[in-house]
C-alpha positions in Angstrom: -17.5 -122.9 -1.5 -17.7 -120.4 -4.3 -19.0 -121.8 -7.6 -20.3 -120.5 -10.9 -23.6 -121.2 -12.7 -22.2 -121.7 -16.2 -25.6 -122.0 -17.7 -26.4 -118.3 -17.2 -24.9 -115.0 -18.3 -26.2 -111.6 -17.0 -25.4 -108.5 -19.1 -26.6 -104.9 -19.4 -26.4 -102.8 -22.5 -25.3 -99.3 -21.6 -24.8 -96.2 -23.8 -25.6 -92.6 -24.4 -29.1 -91.8 -25.6 -29.9 -92.7 -29.2 -26.8 -94.8 -29.8 -28.8 -97.9 -30.6 -29.3 -100.0 -27.5 -32.9 -101.0 -28.1 -32.2 -101.6 -31.8 -29.4 -103.9 -30.9 -31.7 -105.9 -28.6 -34.1 -106.2 -31.5 -31.4 -107.8 -33.6 -30.5 -110.2 -30.7 -34.2 -111.2 -30.5 -34.6 -111.8 -34.2 -31.4 -113.8 -34.7 -32.0 -115.9 -31.6 -35.5 -116.8 -32.7 -37.6 -114.8 -30.2 -39.0 -112.1 -32.5 -41.9 -113.5 -34.5 -41.9 -110.8 -37.2 -38.9 -109.4 -39.1 -40.4 -105.9 -39.2 -41.0 -105.9 -35.4 -38.8 -103.1 -34.0 -38.1 -101.6 -30.5 -39.7 -104.5 -28.8 -38.4 -103.4 -25.4 -39.9 -99.9 -25.7 -43.3 -101.1 -24.4 -44.5 -97.8 -23.0 -46.5 -95.3 -25.1 -44.3 -92.4 -24.2 -41.2 -94.5 -25.0 -42.4 -95.4 -28.4 -43.6 -91.8 -29.2 -40.3 -90.2 -28.1 -38.0 -93.0 -29.3 -36.2 -93.2 -25.9 -35.9 -95.8 -23.1 -37.3 -94.5 -19.8 -37.3 -97.6 -17.6 -34.6 -100.4 -17.5 -36.2 -103.6 -18.8 -35.3 -107.3 -18.5 -35.4 -110.0 -21.2 -33.7 -113.2 -21.9 -32.4 -115.2 -24.9 -30.7 -118.6 -25.3 -27.4 -119.2 -27.2 -25.2 -122.2 -27.2 -27.3 -123.8 -24.4 -26.7 -120.8 -22.2 -29.4 -118.4 -21.0 -28.4 -114.8 -21.5 -30.4 -112.3 -19.3 -30.2 -108.9 -20.9 -31.1 -105.5 -19.3 -31.8 -102.7 -21.7 -31.0 -99.5 -19.8 -31.9 -95.9 -20.5 -29.4 -93.6 -22.2 -30.6 -90.2 -20.9 -28.7 -88.7 -18.0 -31.9 -88.0 -16.0 -32.6 -91.7 -15.8 -29.3 -92.6 -14.3 -31.0 -94.2 -11.3 -32.4 -96.9 -13.7 -28.9 -97.6 -14.9 -27.5 -98.1 -11.4 -30.5 -100.3 -10.5 -29.9 -102.4 -13.6 -26.2 -102.8 -13.0 -26.9 -104.5 -9.6 -28.2 -107.6 -11.5 -25.4 -108.2 -14.0 -21.8 -109.5 -14.2 -20.8 -107.6 -17.4 -21.8 -104.8 -19.7 -21.9 -104.2 -23.5 -20.7 -100.5 -24.0 -22.4 -99.2 -27.1 -20.9 -96.2 -28.8 -22.1 -94.3 -32.0 -19.5 -94.6 -34.7 -19.9 -90.9 -35.6 -20.7 -89.2 -32.2 -18.2 -91.1 -30.1 -18.3 -91.2 -26.3 -20.6 -88.5 -24.9 -21.3 -87.4 -21.3 -23.7 -90.2 -20.4 -21.2 -92.8 -21.9 -18.8 -91.6 -19.3 -21.4 -91.8 -16.5 -22.6 -95.4 -17.2 -19.1 -96.7 -17.9 -17.8 -95.2 -14.6 -20.7 -97.0 -12.7 -19.9 -100.3 -14.4 -16.1 -100.0 -13.6 -16.9 -99.2 -10.0 -18.7 -102.5 -9.7 -15.8 -104.3 -11.4 -18.0 -105.6 -14.2 -16.6 -107.1 -17.4 -16.7 -104.8 -20.4 -17.3 -105.4 -24.1 -17.2 -102.5 -26.6 -19.5 -102.3 -29.6 -19.0 -99.4 -32.1 -22.5 -99.1 -33.6 -23.9 -97.4 -36.7 -20.8 -98.0 -38.8 -23.1 -97.5 -41.9 -23.4 -93.7 -41.2 -21.9 -91.5 -43.8 -20.0 -89.5 -41.2 -18.9 -92.6 -39.3 -15.3 -92.5 -37.9 -15.1 -95.9 -36.1 -11.3 -96.0 -35.7 -11.1 -92.6 -34.1 -14.1 -93.4 -31.9 -12.4 -96.6 -30.7 -9.4 -94.6 -29.7 -11.6 -92.2 -27.8 -13.3 -95.2 -26.0 -9.8 -96.5 -25.1 -8.9 -93.1 -23.7 -12.0 -93.1 -21.6 -11.4 -96.7 -20.3 -7.9 -95.8 -19.3 -9.0 -92.5 -17.7 -11.7 -94.2 -15.6 -10.0 -97.4 -14.7 -6.3 -96.5 -14.7 -5.7 -100.1 -15.9 -3.9 -100.9 -19.1 -5.6 -104.3 -19.3 -8.7 -102.4 -20.4 -7.0 -102.1 -23.8 -7.6 -105.9 -24.2 -11.4 -105.8 -24.0 -13.3 -107.4 -26.9 -14.2 -104.8 -29.6 -17.0 -105.2 -32.2 -18.2 -103.2 -35.2 -21.9 -103.3 -35.7 -24.8 -102.1 -37.7 -27.6 -102.8 -35.2 -30.4 -102.0 -37.6 -29.2 -104.5 -40.2 -28.3 -107.0 -37.5 -24.6 -107.2 -38.5 -21.7 -107.5 -36.1 -18.0 -108.4 -36.6 -14.6 -108.1 -34.9 -13.3 -106.6 -38.1 -14.2 -103.2 -39.7 -15.9 -103.5 -43.0 -15.9 -107.3 -42.9 -17.4 -108.6 -46.1 -18.2 -111.9 -44.4 -20.3 -110.3 -41.7 -24.0 -111.3 -42.1 -25.3 -111.7 -38.6 -24.8 -110.8 -34.9 -23.6 -114.3 -33.9 -20.0 -113.2 -33.0 -21.3 -110.9 -30.4 -23.4 -113.7 -28.8 -20.4 -116.0 -28.8 -18.3 -113.3 -27.1 -21.0 -112.8 -24.4 -20.8 -116.5 -23.5 -17.0 -116.7 -23.7 -16.0 -113.3 -22.1 -18.7 -112.4 -19.6 -18.2 -114.3 -16.4 -20.9 -116.7 -15.2 -22.6 -115.6 -12.0 -20.9 -116.7 -8.8 -22.6 -118.1 -5.7 -21.7 -119.9 -2.4 -23.2 -123.4 -2.5 -23.2 -123.4 1.3 -25.4 -120.4 1.7 -29.2 -120.5 1.7 -31.5 -118.5 -0.5 -30.7 -114.7 -0.9 -32.1 -112.3 -3.5 -31.6 -108.5 -3.9 -34.8 -106.7 -5.0 -33.7 -104.5 -7.9 -37.1 -103.7 -9.5 -40.8 -103.8 -8.7 -43.9 -104.5 -10.8 -47.5 -105.1 -10.3 -50.1 -107.7 -11.6 -53.8 -107.4 -11.1 -54.0 -111.1 -10.1 -50.7 -111.7 -8.3 -50.3 -108.3 -6.6 -46.8 -106.8 -6.0 -43.9 -108.5 -7.8 -40.3 -108.3 -6.7 -37.7 -108.6 -9.4 -34.0 -109.3 -8.7 -31.0 -111.6 -9.1 -30.6 -114.6 -6.9 -27.2 -114.2 -5.1 -27.1 -117.6 -3.3 -29.3 -120.7 -3.0 -32.5 -121.7 -4.7 -36.2 -121.3 -4.1 -39.4 -123.1 -5.0 -43.1 -122.3 -5.1 -44.7 -122.2 -1.6 -41.4 -121.7 0.2 -41.6 -119.6 3.4 -39.1 -116.7 3.2 -38.6 -113.3 4.8 -38.1 -109.8 3.4 -35.6 -107.6 5.2 -36.4 -103.9 4.6 -34.3 -100.8 5.0 -35.1 -100.6 8.7 -34.0 -104.2 9.3 -37.5 -105.5 10.0 -38.2 -109.1 8.9 -41.5 -109.4 7.0 -42.6 -113.0 6.4 -43.8 -114.0 2.9 -44.9 -117.2 1.1 -43.9 -117.6 -2.5 -47.1 -117.9 -4.5 -45.5 -117.9 -7.9 -42.0 -117.9 -9.4 -41.4 -116.5 -12.9 -38.3 -116.2 -15.1 -37.7 -114.2 -18.3 -38.1 -116.0 -21.7 -37.6 -113.4 -24.4 -39.4 -110.3 -23.4 -42.1 -112.3 -21.7 -42.3 -114.0 -18.3 -42.9 -117.8 -17.9 -43.7 -119.7 -14.7 -41.0 -121.8 -13.0 -41.4 -124.4 -10.1 -37.8 -123.8 -8.9 -35.2 -121.1 -9.6 -31.4 -121.4 -9.3 -28.6 -119.1 -8.2 -27.5 -116.4 -10.7 -30.8 -116.2 -12.5 -33.0 -113.0 -12.6 -36.4 -113.9 -11.3 -39.8 -112.5 -10.4 -41.3 -113.4 -7.0 -44.9 -112.8 -6.0 -46.3 -113.3 -2.5 -45.4 -110.0 -0.7 -47.0 -106.6 -0.7 -44.7 -104.6 1.5 -41.4 -104.6 -0.4 -39.1 -101.9 -1.7 -36.2 -101.7 -4.1 -33.0 -102.6 -2.2 -34.7 -105.1 0.2 -33.3 -108.6 0.7 -35.5 -111.7 0.3 -33.9 -114.7 2.0 -34.4 -117.8 4.1 -36.2 -117.2 7.3 -33.8 -119.5 9.2 -30.8 -117.6 7.9 -31.9 -114.0 7.6 -28.9 -112.0 6.4 -29.3 -108.7 4.5 -27.3 -107.9 1.4 -25.9 -104.5 0.7 -28.6 -102.2 -0.5 -28.7 -100.5 -3.9 -27.1 -97.0 -3.6 -27.7 -94.3 -6.2 -26.5 -90.8 -6.5 -28.5 -88.1 -4.6 -31.1 -86.0 -6.5 -29.9 -82.7 -7.9 -33.2 -81.0 -8.8 -36.5 -80.4 -7.0 -39.9 -79.4 -8.3 -43.1 -78.3 -6.6 -46.3 -80.3 -7.2 -49.8 -79.3 -6.1 -53.4 -79.7 -7.0 -54.8 -77.5 -9.8 -55.4 -74.0 -8.5 -56.9 -72.7 -11.8 -60.6 -71.7 -12.0 -60.8 -74.2 -14.9 -59.9 -77.1 -12.6 -62.1 -80.2 -12.9 -63.1 -79.8 -16.6 -60.7 -82.4 -18.0 -59.3 -84.7 -15.4 -60.7 -87.3 -13.0 -57.9 -87.3 -10.4 -58.1 -83.8 -8.8 -57.3 -83.9 -5.1 -54.0 -83.5 -3.3 -54.5 -86.9 -1.7 -54.7 -88.6 -5.1 -51.6 -86.8 -6.3 -49.7 -87.7 -3.1 -50.7 -91.4 -3.5 -49.5 -91.4 -7.1 -46.2 -89.8 -6.2 -45.6 -92.3 -3.5 -46.1 -95.1 -5.9 -43.6 -93.4 -8.3 -41.0 -93.1 -5.5 -41.5 -96.8 -4.5 -40.5 -98.0 -8.0 -38.0 -95.2 -9.0 -35.0 -95.3 -6.7 -33.8 -91.9 -7.9 -37.0 -90.1 -6.8 -37.8 -88.7 -3.4 -41.1 -87.1 -2.4 -41.6 -84.7 0.6 -45.0 -83.5 1.8 -45.1 -79.7 2.5 -47.1 -77.8 5.1 -49.3 -76.0 2.5 -50.9 -79.0 0.8 -48.2 -79.2 -1.8 -45.3 -81.7 -2.5 -41.7 -81.4 -3.3 -40.4 -84.0 -5.7 -36.6 -84.5 -5.9 -34.9 -86.2 -8.9 -32.1 -86.1 -11.4 -33.3 -83.5 -13.9 -36.2 -81.5 -15.4 -36.7 -84.1 -18.2 -37.2 -86.9 -15.7 -39.8 -84.7 -13.9 -41.5 -83.9 -17.3 -41.9 -87.7 -18.0 -43.5 -88.2 -14.6 -45.9 -85.3 -15.2 -46.8 -86.6 -18.6 -47.5 -90.1 -17.3 -49.8 -88.6 -14.6 -51.5 -86.4 -17.2 -52.3 -89.4 -19.3 -53.7 -91.2 -16.2 -56.3 -88.4 -15.8 -54.6 -86.2 -13.2 -54.9 -82.4 -13.0 -52.1 -80.7 -11.2 -49.8 -77.6 -11.1 -46.0 -77.9 -11.1 -43.4 -75.2 -10.4 -40.0 -74.4 -11.9 -37.2 -76.9 -11.5 -34.7 -75.8 -8.9 -31.3 -77.3 -8.1 -30.6 -78.7 -4.6 -27.8 -76.9 -2.8 -25.6 -78.6 -0.2 -23.0 -77.5 2.4 -19.5 -78.9 2.6 -17.6 -79.7 5.8 -16.6 -76.1 6.3 -20.2 -74.9 5.9 -19.7 -73.4 2.5 -22.6 -73.5 0.0 -22.1 -76.0 -2.9 -24.1 -76.8 -6.0 -24.3 -79.5 -8.7 -22.1 -79.0 -11.7 -22.6 -80.6 -15.1 -20.2 -81.8 -17.7 -21.5 -80.2 -20.9 -20.7 -81.1 -24.5 -21.8 -78.8 -27.4 -21.7 -79.8 -31.0 -22.8 -77.0 -33.4 -22.0 -75.2 -36.6 -18.9 -72.9 -36.3 -20.9 -69.8 -37.3 -23.1 -70.1 -34.1 -20.3 -71.0 -31.7 -19.7 -67.3 -30.7 -23.3 -66.8 -29.6 -23.3 -70.1 -27.7 -20.1 -69.2 -25.8 -21.5 -65.8 -24.9 -24.7 -67.2 -23.5 -23.0 -69.9 -21.5 -20.4 -67.5 -20.1 -23.3 -65.5 -18.6 -24.4 -68.7 -17.0 -21.0 -69.3 -15.3 -19.9 -71.9 -17.7 -16.1 -72.6 -18.1 -14.7 -73.9 -21.3 -12.4 -76.9 -21.0 -11.8 -77.9 -24.6 -12.7 -76.8 -28.1 -12.2 -78.9 -31.3 -13.0 -78.1 -34.9 -14.4 -81.0 -36.9 -15.4 -81.7 -40.5 -18.3 -79.9 -42.2 -17.4 -76.6 -40.4 -18.7 -77.8 -37.0 -17.1 -77.3 -33.6 -17.2 -79.4 -30.4 -16.9 -77.5 -27.1 -16.6 -79.0 -23.6 -17.8 -77.0 -20.6 -18.4 -77.3 -16.9 -21.5 -75.4 -15.9 -23.7 -75.2 -12.8 -26.8 -77.3 -13.2 -29.0 -74.3 -12.7 -27.4 -72.7 -15.7 -29.0 -75.3 -18.0 -32.5 -74.9 -16.6 -34.4 -73.1 -19.3 -31.4 -72.9 -21.7 -32.1 -75.8 -24.0 -34.8 -74.1 -26.1 -32.7 -70.9 -26.3 -29.8 -73.0 -27.5 -31.9 -74.6 -30.3 -33.0 -71.1 -31.4 -29.4 -69.7 -31.3 -28.1 -72.6 -33.4 -31.2 -72.7 -35.8 -31.9 -76.3 -34.7 -28.5 -77.6 -35.9 -26.8 -77.7 -32.4 -26.5 -80.8 -30.2 -26.2 -80.5 -26.5 -25.5 -83.3 -24.0 -24.7 -83.1 -20.3 -24.1 -85.4 -17.2 -23.6 -84.7 -13.6 -19.9 -84.1 -12.6 -20.4 -83.5 -8.9 -20.8 -80.7 -6.3 -18.5 -77.7 -6.4 -18.5 -74.3 -4.5 -21.4 -72.0 -5.3 -20.6 -70.1 -8.6 -22.6 -66.9 -7.8 -25.7 -65.4 -9.2 -26.4 -64.9 -12.9 -29.3 -63.3 -14.8 -32.4 -65.4 -15.4 -34.9 -65.0 -18.2 -34.5 -61.6 -19.7 -38.1 -61.3 -20.8 -41.3 -60.9 -18.8 -44.7 -62.5 -19.0 -48.0 -61.4 -20.5 -50.6 -62.0 -17.8 -54.3 -62.0 -18.3 -56.3 -59.7 -15.9 -59.8 -61.3 -16.2 -61.7 -64.5 -16.9 -63.3 -65.2 -20.3 -62.6 -66.5 -23.8 -59.7 -65.1 -25.9 -60.9 -62.9 -28.8 -59.1 -62.5 -32.1 -59.5 -58.7 -32.0 -58.1 -58.5 -28.4 -55.1 -60.6 -29.3 -54.5 -58.6 -32.5 -54.4 -55.3 -30.7 -51.8 -56.6 -28.2 -49.5 -58.5 -30.6 -46.8 -55.7 -30.4 -46.4 -56.5 -26.7 -44.9 -59.9 -27.3 -45.4 -63.5 -28.3 -48.7 -65.1 -27.4 -49.4 -68.7 -26.4 -53.2 -68.6 -26.9 -55.5 -68.6 -29.9 -59.0 -67.1 -30.3 -61.6 -69.2 -28.4 -59.2 -70.4 -25.7 -60.6 -70.0 -22.1 -58.4 -67.7 -20.0 -58.5 -66.5 -16.4 -57.0 -63.9 -14.1 -53.4 -64.7 -13.4 -52.9 -66.9 -16.5 -49.6 -66.4 -18.4 -50.9 -66.0 -22.0 -47.6 -65.0 -23.6 -44.0 -63.9 -23.4 -43.4 -60.1 -23.2 -40.7 -58.7 -25.5 -39.1 -56.8 -22.6 -38.4 -57.3 -18.9 -41.2 -57.2 -16.4 -44.7 -58.6 -16.4 -47.6 -56.9 -18.2 -51.3 -57.2 -17.3 -53.6 -57.2 -20.4 -57.0 -58.2 -21.6 -57.1 -60.7 -24.5 -60.9 -61.0 -24.2 -61.6 -57.4 -25.4 -64.0 -57.1 -28.3 -64.3 -54.4 -30.9 -66.7 -51.5 -30.1 -69.7 -51.5 -32.4 -70.5 -48.2 -34.1 -72.5 -47.1 -37.2 -69.3 -45.8 -38.8 -68.6 -47.4 -42.1 -65.4 -45.9 -43.5 -62.6 -47.4 -45.6 -60.1 -49.3 -43.4 -62.2 -49.5 -40.3 -63.4 -53.1 -41.0 -60.1 -54.6 -42.1 -59.9 -58.4 -41.5 -57.9 -59.4 -38.4 -54.7 -61.3 -39.3 -53.0 -62.9 -36.4 -49.4 -64.2 -36.2 -49.4 -68.0 -36.1 -49.2 -69.4 -32.6 -47.1 -72.4 -31.5 -48.3 -73.5 -28.1 -45.5 -74.6 -25.8 -45.1 -78.3 -25.0 -44.9 -79.5 -21.4 -41.1 -79.4 -21.4 -41.0 -76.0 -22.9 -43.5 -74.7 -20.4 -41.5 -76.0 -17.5 -38.4 -74.4 -18.8 -40.1 -71.1 -19.6 -41.8 -70.3 -16.2 -40.2 -68.2 -13.5 -40.0 -68.9 -9.8 -43.4 -67.1 -9.1 -45.2 -69.1 -11.9 -46.7 -72.6 -12.3 -47.5 -74.9 -15.2 -51.2 -76.1 -15.1 -51.3 -79.6 -16.5 -54.6 -81.4 -17.5 -55.3 -84.3 -19.8 -56.3 -81.9 -22.6 -54.4 -78.7 -21.9 -51.1 -77.1 -20.8 -51.3 -73.6 -19.4 -49.1 -71.4 -17.3 -50.2 -69.1 -14.5 -49.0 -67.1 -11.5 -48.8 -68.8 -8.1 -51.0 -66.0 -6.8 -53.7 -65.5 -9.4 -55.3 -62.3 -8.0 -53.3 -59.3 -9.4 -54.1 -57.1 -6.3 -52.9 -59.8 -3.9 -49.7 -60.1 -6.0 -49.1 -56.4 -5.8 -49.7 -56.3 -2.0 -47.2 -59.2 -1.6 -44.6 -57.4 -3.7 -45.0 -54.1 -1.8 -44.7 -55.7 1.6 -41.8 -57.9 0.6 -43.6 -61.0 1.9 -42.7 -64.3 0.3 -45.2 -67.1 0.9 -43.9 -70.6 1.6 -45.1 -71.8 -1.8 -43.0 -69.2 -3.5 -39.8 -69.9 -1.7 
């Protein structure tokens, strides 16, 4: 018989990036008594990269108590590249809080996460956040949210979903706009208990749990995180894990843990509907089913969208390899990537024949985060340019991923943006003029058209433009379009960069190195100001003579150099180039370092496997 565990509610907070999800969770913690300090913020952003960049990378679980009800909350990422984390988090909940910025309104990732929630038939609550912004337009944004709900669900009942207006940073929420009596976030907590359905279960079924996340503890080993679908479990129970191939792996529960605030606490027994952490099994993957060994029945596995982008990973091929990092070999890189694929359901790793690896994921930013994490762990590696993954339809025609792109920029720069996007096969769907002489433009564009364009977009809009995108699907191949219009400045020998050598070559383009930097043959030391690569020698010193004439000993004044970040380097390189990543440096180089070998390859028209 189907019953409900009314003592529990499971919700996920979903939104576009930087719309205030983590800040809202902070307010829920403070006002429910779990945050010990009033000035404590972004409690759920536990990772160093998350706190530095101000974004959520991994979906995280926590729990609070309200009106004698336990509310399990999942804080999901807002960036499109981490959509797999959103889909994984939605497998554990019965409802969602859709957060929307009162000024920006629904953006591409808002559509993506809401569509996933509606496909799972989850209950929806809408929160219009940041109503304190000077450019806030909450009533218009609410109408845009209603339009989106009707478009995605085709159900007029969606107009009846609970709506709240909030200032997450101040911890204020109300059902009325500009409510003078709003002093706390309690109305939202009341609505979660009243509107979000309690988890259902069959009281005649034995224990079943879907593994939705993995963790690791030095003392307990591998930890399986998931929602209990049916039944209950206790410490020392004998269970089985059913993997993707249908094999039954026996396990004994060594410890049970549940969420209490952002922390975990031990439990002797867990009940249906709760989100729990089980230890006692080493061979487990996301999507597996943990169940009673006498009634082994697998649940539907977690399904996520296919990867759209691939990137080449290899050991560091530079002559400077081994100076900074501790993890240098291909075997160590392969082991680390396998661990990443085990925990991240949207990542796939393939071993190539030439001691390199192909990593497939959702976007170049997701890849950059993985590389940055490996860099901080002491790895040295080389990575290639992000490439889209092409498919074939039923008729055998080539198809490619297409993005839904939203541009918000000053009106004076819109012409330049439209011209650049048109060259990249973008098609404009809508254009709206807003206040403050800004314009919003909606496009559909091939995913490969966005690779390397973000930095160019910021330059074209003088940093005032905002660009957001999300995957729309696969469409017929749009045809070729021009890539980067500039070439690379390539070093032709090993040594240390010299101020005089750089100064003499500054008219060739923009440099990425400063005097004293070690360089080597095949290293990309700058961007040429015209098409085609140029070999040069930045280690050249001034000839010493006995001539002492006016003007011959002028001081060398170099143009200030801004070294590219990891993301900028990944976007800059071409197909025949790599980014060398070490704990202390980011460099770029050719895949074939020797200039003579590169020339021979070009003359013969031979393309090695690593360049394909």
